[in-house]
C-alpha positions in Angstrom: 105.7 104.9 146.8 102.6 106.9 147.6 100.0 108.1 145.1 101.0 111.7 145.6 104.7 110.9 144.9 103.7 109.1 141.6 101.6 112.1 140.6 104.4 114.5 141.4 106.9 112.5 139.3 104.6 112.1 136.3 103.6 115.8 136.5 100.0 114.9 137.0 98.0 118.0 138.1 94.2 117.4 138.6 93.7 121.2 138.6 95.4 121.8 135.2 93.3 122.8 132.3 92.8 120.1 129.7 94.7 120.4 126.5 93.0 121.3 123.2 93.2 117.6 122.2 91.7 116.4 125.5 88.9 118.9 125.4 88.1 118.1 121.8 88.0 114.4 122.4 85.8 114.8 125.5 83.4 117.0 123.6 83.3 114.7 120.5 82.9 111.6 122.7 79.7 113.2 124.0 78.3 113.3 120.5 79.6 109.8 119.4 76.2 108.2 119.6 75.1 110.6 116.8 77.8 109.1 114.5 77.2 105.3 114.3 79.1 104.8 111.0 82.9 104.9 110.5 84.5 105.4 107.1 88.1 105.6 106.0 89.0 106.8 102.5 92.4 106.4 100.9 93.5 109.2 98.5 95.8 109.4 95.5 98.9 111.1 96.7 99.7 113.1 93.6 97.6 115.5 91.6 98.2 116.1 87.9 97.5 119.7 87.0 97.4 121.2 83.5 98.1 124.9 83.0 99.0 127.1 80.1 102.6 126.3 80.8 102.2 122.5 80.7 101.2 119.6 82.8 102.9 118.8 86.1 102.4 116.6 89.1 102.3 117.9 92.7 101.9 116.3 96.1 98.5 116.1 97.7 97.9 118.9 100.4 95.6 119.4 103.2 93.6 121.9 101.2 93.1 119.3 98.5 91.9 116.9 101.1 89.3 119.4 102.3 88.1 119.9 98.7 88.0 116.1 98.1 86.0 115.6 101.4 83.5 118.3 100.5 83.0 116.8 97.0 82.7 113.3 98.4 80.1 114.4 101.0 78.1 116.1 98.3 78.1 113.0 96.1 77.3 110.7 99.1 74.3 112.9 100.0 73.1 112.5 96.5 73.4 108.7 96.7 71.5 108.5 99.9 68.8 111.2 99.4 68.7 111.5 95.6 69.8 114.5 93.6 66.6 116.5 94.3 66.6 115.7 98.0 70.2 116.6 98.5 70.5 119.6 96.2 67.0 121.2 96.3 65.9 120.4 99.8 69.3 120.3 101.5 69.0 116.8 103.0 72.4 115.7 104.3 74.1 113.1 106.5 76.0 114.3 109.5 79.7 114.2 109.0 82.8 114.6 111.2 85.7 114.5 108.7 89.3 114.3 109.8 92.5 114.5 107.7 95.2 112.0 108.9 98.8 111.8 107.9 99.8 115.4 107.8 101.6 115.4 111.2 102.8 111.8 111.1 104.2 112.0 107.5 102.0 109.1 106.4 100.0 109.2 103.2 97.1 111.6 103.6 93.8 109.9 104.0 90.3 110.8 105.4 88.4 109.4 108.3 84.7 110.2 108.7 82.3 109.6 111.6 78.9 109.6 109.9 75.4 109.9 111.3 71.9 110.8 110.2 71.4 107.8 108.0 67.7 107.6 107.1 65.8 104.5 108.2 65.2 103.2 104.7 69.0 102.8 104.2 70.4 99.7 105.9 74.1 99.3 107.0 74.8 96.6 104.4 73.7 99.0 101.6 76.0 101.8 102.8 79.2 100.3 101.3 77.6 100.3 97.8 76.5 103.9 98.3 80.1 104.9 99.3 81.5 103.1 96.2 79.1 104.9 93.9 79.9 108.3 95.4 83.6 107.6 95.1 83.3 107.0 91.3 82.3 110.7 90.9 85.1 112.1 92.9 88.6 112.5 91.4 91.6 111.7 93.6 90.0 109.1 95.8 91.8 105.8 95.6 90.1 102.4 95.3 90.4 101.3 98.9 87.9 102.4 101.5 86.5 100.8 104.7 83.0 101.1 106.1 82.4 99.9 109.6 80.2 100.5 112.6 81.8 103.1 114.8 82.6 101.7 118.2 83.4 103.6 121.3 87.1 104.1 120.3 86.4 105.5 116.8 86.4 109.2 117.9 89.7 108.7 119.8 91.2 106.9 116.8 90.3 109.6 114.3 91.4 112.4 116.6 94.8 110.9 117.4 96.6 113.6 115.4 94.8 116.5 116.9 97.4 118.8 118.4 97.6 119.8 122.0 97.1 123.4 121.1 95.0 123.1 117.8 92.5 121.0 116.0 93.6 121.8 112.5 93.2 118.3 111.1 89.4 118.2 111.9 87.6 119.7 108.9 85.2 121.8 110.9 83.8 123.6 107.8 82.3 120.3 106.7 80.7 119.2 110.0 
């Protein structure tokens, strides 16, 4: 079988435009050197809400994940730069947050690619900073994993990006 026959059978077209997923991955891979840290946060899957009609539980949603991610990044910035540096002067780490589990019907959780760590913070201190930040954010579960982002981290966290949309990447927090 010739290469052209294989390409015809597998519907390979070198002139076809890349999908949204492929374009997003290519673009983010170009920036992967700016995000040397990898973080996965597990989330509590139910939220207890109290209203004037009583207390009830509801399932965690993507909007909740976005709110939790925003709050967590605020608290982690305070841990890294101090309250004054983060709030008054606007110092911040660089984040690429992604919600996973929405399309695959798994428990919702957050993946982060993190960059911009100041030189006075060492990698072995970062886990403690994440733990301290988690204590101040409701709905984050106890498990988390901090690692050095390797070349496949961007592909891993974008595995649920759609071919026509990038809804699970939290662009408002990048």
